[in-house]
C-alpha positions as a Markdown table, in Angstrom:
| # | Residue | x | y | z |
|---|---|---|---|---|
| 1 | Met | 129.3 | 105.5 | 76.3 |
| 2 | Asn | 126.7 | 104.2 | 78.5 |
| 3 | Thr | 127.7 | 100.9 | 79.4 |
| 4 | Gly | 125.5 | 100.7 | 82.6 |
| 5 | Ala | 122.3 | 100.7 | 80.5 |
| 6 | Ala | 120.4 | 97.5 | 80.2 |
| 7 | Ala | 121.2 | 95.5 | 77.2 |
| 8 | Leu | 118.7 | 95.4 | 74.3 |
| 9 | Ile | 120.4 | 92.7 | 72.3 |
| 10 | Asp | 121.1 | 89.0 | 73.8 |
| 11 | Phe | 123.8 | 86.8 | 72.6 |
| 12 | Asp | 124.6 | 83.2 | 74.2 |
| 13 | Trp | 127.7 | 84.9 | 75.6 |
| 14 | Asp | 129.0 | 81.7 | 76.8 |
| 15 | Thr | 129.2 | 80.2 | 73.3 |
| 16 | Phe | 130.0 | 83.6 | 71.4 |
| 17 | Asp | 132.8 | 83.3 | 68.8 |
| 18 | Pro | 133.4 | 86.5 | 67.0 |
| 19 | Trp | 134.2 | 84.4 | 63.7 |
| 20 | Arg | 131.0 | 82.1 | 64.1 |
| 21 | Ile | 127.5 | 82.8 | 63.0 |
| 22 | Gln | 125.0 | 83.1 | 65.9 |
| 23 | Ala | 121.3 | 83.7 | 66.3 |
| 24 | Val | 120.6 | 86.4 | 68.8 |
| 25 | Arg | 117.3 | 88.4 | 70.4 |
| 26 | His | 116.4 | 91.8 | 70.8 |
| 27 | Arg | 114.1 | 94.4 | 72.3 |
| 28 | Leu | 114.4 | 97.3 | 69.6 |
| 29 | Ser | 111.1 | 96.6 | 67.7 |
| 30 | Asp | 108.9 | 98.9 | 69.7 |
| 31 | His | 111.6 | 101.8 | 69.4 |
| 32 | Pro | 110.1 | 105.1 | 68.3 |
| 33 | Leu | 112.9 | 105.7 | 65.8 |
| 34 | Leu | 112.2 | 102.4 | 63.9 |
| 35 | Gln | 108.6 | 103.3 | 63.3 |
| 36 | Pro | 107.4 | 103.9 | 59.7 |
| 37 | Asp | 106.7 | 107.7 | 60.3 |
| 38 | Gln | 110.3 | 108.3 | 62.0 |
| 39 | Leu | 111.9 | 106.4 | 58.9 |
| 40 | Val | 109.8 | 108.5 | 56.5 |
| 41 | Ala | 111.3 | 111.5 | 57.9 |
| 42 | Leu | 114.8 | 110.4 | 58.1 |
| 43 | Gly | 114.3 | 109.1 | 54.5 |
| 44 | Lys | 113.5 | 112.9 | 53.6 |
| 45 | Arg | 116.7 | 114.0 | 55.3 |
| 46 | Phe | 118.7 | 111.6 | 53.3 |
| 47 | Gln | 117.0 | 112.1 | 49.9 |
| 48 | Gly | 119.6 | 113.2 | 47.3 |
| 49 | Ser | 122.4 | 111.9 | 49.2 |
| 50 | Thr | 124.7 | 108.8 | 49.1 |
| 51 | Arg | 123.0 | 107.7 | 52.4 |
| 52 | Leu | 120.1 | 106.4 | 50.3 |
| 53 | Phe | 120.5 | 103.2 | 48.3 |
| 54 | Thr | 117.5 | 101.7 | 46.6 |
| 55 | Phe | 116.4 | 99.3 | 43.8 |
| 56 | Asn | 113.1 | 97.6 | 42.5 |
| 57 | Asn | 112.4 | 94.1 | 43.4 |
| 58 | Glu | 113.0 | 92.6 | 40.0 |
| 59 | Ala | 116.6 | 92.1 | 41.1 |
| 60 | Gly | 117.4 | 88.6 | 42.1 |
| 61 | Ala | 120.0 | 86.9 | 44.3 |
| 62 | Asp | 122.5 | 87.0 | 41.2 |
| 63 | Ala | 122.5 | 90.7 | 40.8 |
| 64 | Asn | 125.8 | 92.4 | 41.5 |
| 65 | Phe | 125.2 | 94.3 | 44.6 |
| 66 | Asp | 127.5 | 97.2 | 43.2 |
| 67 | Asp | 125.5 | 97.6 | 40.2 |
| 68 | Val | 121.9 | 96.7 | 41.4 |
| 69 | Gly | 120.7 | 100.1 | 41.9 |
| 70 | Arg | 121.6 | 101.1 | 38.3 |
| 71 | Leu | 120.3 | 98.0 | 36.7 |
| 72 | Tyr | 117.0 | 97.7 | 38.6 |
| 73 | Pro | 116.0 | 101.6 | 39.5 |
| 74 | Asn | 113.6 | 102.4 | 42.0 |
| 75 | Arg | 112.4 | 105.8 | 40.7 |
| 76 | Lys | 110.1 | 106.7 | 43.4 |
| 77 | Ser | 111.4 | 109.2 | 46.2 |
| 78 | Ala | 112.3 | 107.8 | 49.7 |
| 79 | Ala | 109.3 | 109.0 | 51.2 |
| 80 | Asp | 107.1 | 107.7 | 48.5 |
| 81 | Thr | 108.8 | 104.4 | 48.6 |
| 82 | Leu | 108.8 | 104.1 | 52.5 |
| 83 | Gln | 105.1 | 105.5 | 52.9 |
| 84 | Gly | 104.0 | 102.9 | 50.5 |
| 85 | Ile | 106.5 | 100.1 | 50.9 |
| 86 | Thr | 103.8 | 97.4 | 50.8 |
| 87 | Asp | 102.9 | 98.2 | 47.1 |
| 88 | Ala | 106.3 | 99.7 | 46.1 |
| 89 | Lys | 107.8 | 96.8 | 44.8 |
| 90 | Ala | 111.4 | 98.2 | 46.1 |
| 91 | Trp | 114.1 | 97.7 | 48.4 |
| 92 | Met | 115.6 | 100.8 | 50.3 |
| 93 | Leu | 118.5 | 101.1 | 52.5 |
| 94 | Leu | 119.1 | 104.1 | 54.6 |
| 95 | Arg | 123.0 | 103.9 | 55.1 |
| 96 | His | 125.3 | 105.3 | 57.7 |
| 97 | Val | 122.3 | 106.3 | 60.1 |
| 98 | Gln | 124.9 | 107.0 | 62.6 |
| 99 | Asp | 125.7 | 110.4 | 60.8 |
| 100 | Asp | 122.2 | 111.5 | 61.9 |
| 101 | Pro | 122.6 | 112.6 | 65.4 |
| 102 | Thr | 119.1 | 111.3 | 66.3 |
| 103 | Tyr | 120.1 | 107.9 | 65.0 |
| 104 | Arg | 123.4 | 107.9 | 66.4 |
| 105 | Ser | 122.0 | 107.8 | 70.0 |
| 106 | Leu | 120.0 | 104.6 | 68.8 |
| 107 | Val | 123.1 | 103.0 | 67.5 |
| 108 | Asp | 124.8 | 103.9 | 70.9 |
| 109 | Leu | 121.8 | 102.8 | 72.9 |
| 110 | Ala | 122.1 | 99.1 | 71.3 |
| 111 | Met | 125.9 | 98.9 | 71.2 |
| 112 | Asp | 127.1 | 100.4 | 74.4 |
| 113 | Pro | 125.7 | 97.8 | 76.8 |
| 114 | Ile | 127.2 | 94.9 | 74.9 |
| 115 | Gln | 130.5 | 96.3 | 73.8 |
| 116 | Pro | 132.5 | 95.1 | 76.9 |
| 117 | Leu | 130.7 | 91.7 | 76.4 |
| 118 | Ile | 131.9 | 91.5 | 72.8 |
| 119 | Glu | 135.5 | 92.8 | 73.6 |
| 120 | Arg | 136.3 | 90.2 | 76.1 |
| 121 | Lys | 136.8 | 88.0 | 73.0 |
| 122 | Asp | 137.2 | 90.4 | 70.2 |
| 123 | Pro | 138.7 | 93.7 | 71.5 |
| 124 | Gly | 139.1 | 97.2 | 70.0 |
| 125 | Met | 135.7 | 97.7 | 68.8 |
| 126 | His | 135.5 | 100.8 | 66.6 |
| 127 | Tyr | 134.0 | 102.2 | 63.3 |
| 128 | Arg | 130.1 | 101.7 | 64.4 |
| 129 | Ala | 127.6 | 101.9 | 61.9 |
| 130 | Gly | 123.8 | 101.7 | 61.4 |
| 131 | Trp | 121.9 | 100.5 | 58.5 |
| 132 | Ile | 118.1 | 100.3 | 57.9 |
| 133 | Phe | 116.4 | 98.2 | 55.4 |
| 134 | Val | 113.0 | 98.7 | 54.4 |
| 135 | Ala | 111.7 | 96.2 | 51.9 |
| 136 | Ser | 108.4 | 95.4 | 49.9 |
| 137 | Pro | 106.9 | 92.0 | 50.0 |
| 138 | Arg | 108.9 | 89.1 | 48.0 |
| 139 | Thr | 112.0 | 91.2 | 47.7 |
| 140 | Val | 115.4 | 89.9 | 47.5 |
| 141 | Thr | 118.8 | 91.4 | 48.9 |
| 142 | Pro | 121.4 | 90.1 | 46.5 |
| 143 | Phe | 124.0 | 87.8 | 47.5 |
| 144 | His | 127.2 | 89.8 | 48.8 |
| 145 | Ile | 129.8 | 90.2 | 51.8 |
| 146 | Asp | 130.2 | 93.0 | 54.0 |
| 147 | Arg | 133.7 | 94.3 | 55.5 |
| 148 | Asn | 132.5 | 94.4 | 59.1 |
| 149 | His | 130.9 | 92.3 | 61.7 |
| 150 | Gly | 127.1 | 92.8 | 61.6 |
| 151 | Ile | 124.0 | 92.3 | 63.8 |
| 152 | Leu | 121.1 | 91.9 | 61.8 |
| 153 | Leu | 118.0 | 92.7 | 63.6 |
| 154 | Gln | 114.5 | 92.0 | 62.5 |
| 155 | Val | 112.0 | 95.0 | 63.4 |
| 156 | Arg | 108.7 | 94.4 | 61.5 |
| 157 | Gly | 107.8 | 91.5 | 59.1 |
| 158 | Thr | 109.5 | 88.5 | 58.5 |
| 159 | Lys | 112.4 | 87.4 | 56.2 |
| 160 | Lys | 114.6 | 84.3 | 55.3 |
| 161 | Val | 118.3 | 85.1 | 55.7 |
| 162 | Tyr | 120.8 | 82.6 | 54.1 |
| 163 | Val | 124.2 | 83.1 | 55.7 |
| 164 | Trp | 127.4 | 81.0 | 55.0 |
| 165 | Asp | 130.6 | 80.7 | 57.2 |
| 166 | Ala | 133.2 | 83.3 | 56.8 |
| 167 | Asp | 135.7 | 80.7 | 56.0 |
| 168 | Asp | 133.7 | 78.9 | 53.4 |
| 169 | Thr | 135.9 | 79.2 | 50.4 |
| 170 | Gln | 133.5 | 77.2 | 48.2 |
| 171 | Val | 131.0 | 79.9 | 48.4 |
| 172 | Cys | 133.4 | 82.8 | 48.3 |
| 173 | Gly | 136.9 | 82.4 | 47.4 |
| 174 | Glu | 139.8 | 83.9 | 48.9 |
| 175 | Arg | 140.7 | 85.7 | 45.9 |
| 176 | Ala | 137.3 | 87.5 | 46.1 |
| 177 | Arg | 137.8 | 88.6 | 49.4 |
| 178 | Asp | 141.2 | 90.1 | 48.6 |
| 179 | Val | 139.7 | 92.2 | 45.9 |
| 180 | Phe | 136.6 | 93.0 | 48.1 |
| 181 | His | 138.7 | 94.5 | 51.0 |
| 182 | Ala | 141.3 | 96.2 | 48.7 |
| 183 | Arg | 138.9 | 97.7 | 46.0 |
| 184 | His | 135.4 | 97.2 | 47.6 |
| 185 | Asp | 134.7 | 95.2 | 44.4 |
| 186 | Leu | 132.1 | 92.5 | 44.5 |
| 187 | Glu | 132.7 | 91.3 | 40.9 |
| 188 | Leu | 134.2 | 87.9 | 42.1 |
| 189 | Val | 131.4 | 87.2 | 44.6 |
| 190 | Lys | 129.2 | 85.2 | 42.5 |
| 191 | Trp | 125.7 | 83.6 | 43.2 |
| 192 | Asn | 125.0 | 80.0 | 42.7 |
| 193 | Glu | 121.7 | 78.3 | 43.5 |
| 194 | Glu | 123.5 | 75.3 | 44.9 |
| 195 | Phe | 124.9 | 77.6 | 47.6 |
| 196 | Arg | 121.5 | 77.3 | 49.3 |
| 197 | Glu | 122.3 | 73.7 | 50.6 |
| 198 | Arg | 125.5 | 75.0 | 52.6 |
| 199 | Ala | 123.9 | 78.0 | 54.2 |
| 200 | His | 122.7 | 78.4 | 57.7 |
| 201 | Val | 119.1 | 79.8 | 57.3 |
| 202 | Phe | 117.1 | 81.7 | 59.6 |
| 203 | Thr | 113.6 | 82.9 | 59.5 |
| 204 | Leu | 113.5 | 86.0 | 61.3 |
| 205 | Gly | 110.5 | 87.7 | 62.7 |
| 206 | Pro | 110.2 | 90.8 | 64.9 |
| 207 | Gly | 112.8 | 90.4 | 68.1 |
| 208 | Met | 115.0 | 87.9 | 66.4 |
| 209 | Gly | 118.3 | 88.6 | 64.6 |
| 210 | Val | 121.4 | 86.8 | 63.5 |
| 211 | Tyr | 125.1 | 87.8 | 64.3 |
| 212 | Met | 127.5 | 87.8 | 60.9 |
| 213 | Pro | 131.1 | 87.9 | 61.1 |
| 214 | Ile | 133.1 | 90.1 | 58.5 |
| 215 | Thr | 132.8 | 88.7 | 54.8 |
| 216 | Ser | 130.3 | 86.0 | 55.7 |
| 217 | Pro | 128.4 | 85.7 | 52.5 |
| 218 | His | 124.6 | 86.3 | 52.8 |
| 219 | Met | 121.4 | 86.6 | 51.0 |
| 220 | Val | 117.8 | 87.6 | 52.1 |
| 221 | Glu | 114.5 | 87.0 | 51.0 |
| 222 | Thr | 111.3 | 88.9 | 52.4 |
| 223 | Thr | 108.0 | 87.0 | 52.7 |
| 224 | Asp | 104.4 | 88.1 | 51.7 |
| 225 | Glu | 104.6 | 91.3 | 54.0 |
| 226 | Pro | 106.9 | 94.3 | 54.1 |
| 227 | Ser | 109.8 | 94.4 | 56.3 |
| 228 | Ile | 112.0 | 96.6 | 58.3 |
| 229 | Thr | 115.3 | 95.6 | 59.5 |
| 230 | Ile | 118.2 | 97.4 | 61.3 |
| 231 | Ser | 121.9 | 96.0 | 61.1 |
| 232 | Leu | 124.4 | 97.3 | 63.5 |
| 233 | Thr | 128.1 | 96.8 | 62.0 |
| 234 | Tyr | 131.5 | 97.5 | 63.6 |
| 235 | Ser | 135.2 | 96.7 | 63.2 |
| 236 | Thr | 137.6 | 95.3 | 65.8 |
| 237 | Ala | 141.2 | 95.0 | 66.2 |
| 238 | Ala | 141.1 | 91.6 | 64.6 |
| 239 | Thr | 138.9 | 92.6 | 61.8 |
| 240 | Arg | 141.1 | 95.6 | 60.8 |
| 241 | Arg | 144.1 | 92.9 | 60.8 |
| 242 | Asn | 142.4 | 90.6 | 58.7 |
| 243 | Ala | 141.3 | 93.4 | 56.2 |
| 244 | Met | 144.8 | 94.8 | 55.8 |
| 245 | Arg | 146.2 | 91.2 | 55.1 |
| 246 | His | 143.6 | 90.8 | 52.3 |
| 247 | Val | 144.8 | 94.1 | 50.9 |
| 248 | Met | 148.3 | 93.1 | 51.2 |
| 249 | Asn | 147.3 | 89.8 | 49.3 |
| 250 | Asp | 145.5 | 91.5 | 46.4 |
| 251 | Leu | 148.7 | 93.6 | 45.9 |
| 252 | Leu | 150.9 | 90.6 | 45.8 |
| 253 | Tyr | 148.4 | 89.0 | 43.4 |
| 254 | Arg | 148.7 | 92.0 | 41.1 |
| 255 | Lys | 152.6 | 91.9 | 41.1 |
| 256 | Gly | 152.3 | 88.2 | 39.8 |
| 257 | Ile | 152.9 | 86.6 | 43.2 |
| 258 | Lys | 150.5 | 83.9 | 44.5 |
| 259 | Pro | 150.0 | 85.0 | 48.0 |
| 260 | Ile | 149.3 | 82.4 | 51.1 |
| 261 | Pro | 145.7 | 82.6 | 52.0 |
| 262 | Val | 144.9 | 84.8 | 55.1 |
| 263 | Gly | 144.8 | 82.7 | 58.1 |
| 264 | Lys | 146.7 | 79.5 | 57.1 |
| 265 | Arg | 150.1 | 80.4 | 58.4 |
| 266 | Pro | 150.4 | 82.6 | 61.5 |
| 267 | Leu | 153.8 | 83.8 | 60.7 |
| 268 | Val | 153.1 | 85.1 | 57.4 |
| 269 | Asp | 149.9 | 86.7 | 58.7 |
| 270 | Thr | 152.1 | 88.6 | 61.1 |
| 271 | Leu | 154.5 | 89.9 | 58.3 |
| 272 | Thr | 151.9 | 90.6 | 56.0 |
| 273 | Tyr | 150.1 | 92.7 | 58.4 |
| 274 | Ala | 153.2 | 94.6 | 59.4 |
| 275 | Thr | 154.1 | 95.3 | 55.6 |
| 276 | Ala | 150.4 | 96.4 | 55.0 |
| 277 | Ser | 150.7 | 98.8 | 58.1 |
| 278 | Ala | 153.8 | 100.6 | 56.8 |
| 279 | Leu | 152.0 | 100.7 | 53.4 |
| 280 | Val | 149.1 | 102.6 | 54.9 |
| 281 | Ala | 151.1 | 104.9 | 57.2 |
| 282 | Ala | 153.0 | 105.8 | 54.0 |
| 283 | His | 149.6 | 106.6 | 52.2 |
| 284 | Gly | 150.1 | 103.7 | 49.9 |
| 285 | Val | 147.9 | 100.9 | 49.2 |
| 286 | Gly | 144.8 | 100.5 | 51.7 |
| 287 | Ser | 145.3 | 104.2 | 52.9 |
| 288 | Arg | 142.3 | 105.5 | 51.1 |
| 289 | Pro | 138.9 | 104.3 | 49.4 |
| 290 | Pro | 137.9 | 102.0 | 47.7 |
| 291 | Ala | 139.9 | 100.3 | 50.9 |
| 292 | Cys | 137.7 | 100.9 | 54.2 |
| 293 | Pro | 138.6 | 104.2 | 55.5 |
| 294 | Ser | 138.8 | 102.5 | 58.9 |
| 295 | Leu | 142.1 | 100.9 | 57.9 |
| 296 | Ala | 143.9 | 104.3 | 57.9 |
| 297 | His | 141.8 | 106.0 | 60.5 |
| 298 | Pro | 140.2 | 103.7 | 63.0 |
| 299 | Ser | 137.3 | 106.3 | 64.2 |
| 300 | Ala | 134.8 | 105.5 | 66.6 |
| 301 | Tyr | 131.9 | 105.7 | 63.9 |
| 302 | Ala | 132.0 | 104.6 | 60.4 |
| 303 | Val | 132.2 | 107.5 | 57.6 |
| 304 | Ala | 130.0 | 107.4 | 54.6 |
| 305 | Asp | 132.3 | 106.3 | 51.8 |
């Protein structure tokens, strides 16, 4: 880890709250590994693996993110899609780029300098990952939630990011979060056009970005030009506790017991986490996919699951 390097991502550290959305700035747009030719090469290395996820741009905000690749297939190869992204009518994600040694160095270059600053308020960073999104003009990233904190950084083109507070249960209910953490299932995460009025809206160009806490619902629309974006995600001790409490609540719900929502009663949260930890340690619920592998093994880098 090189924490002495100059930071390439700028937060307002005085107001940083790990559970609140915040605009950020960055200086990664000119990095060689984020240029189109290098992304084509990476796409070729990922071709045929689970590290490549793509769909065509007929998908809308209401598409289920779990099924969008099947329902709206992009049949072009990674190389053809990335080389011709302006006309490809496609959305492509290069997943878990930290598994590629060259791109792991990029993830570390971006994250090492800011880790100590993040950990002043949110200690225990682990499970780092990098995700690179390349999208054609007028393409939508469907409404969904993620199971890690994320820093979304715009590299090329412009896009509009709609993001909702992590505790906005009118947009994404507590039960939806329980199911998502326990089974990585987005079936209960449903889009409604009325949600736009409740969103934080960011129009991002190169050098701009947004920090999104774990399970902050979001949806993205590109403009009339192709887009390249990198997202850097990570877990902390607090996100791990949060996820394990949701896993436990899902188990209680399936046993016919109505659980107390996460974050409503500190004592209940403490007991729920202790119980979930014991179950994970005993290789029970939450100890294996589709629950996040980091619950059982909080490794430094994320693993492709």
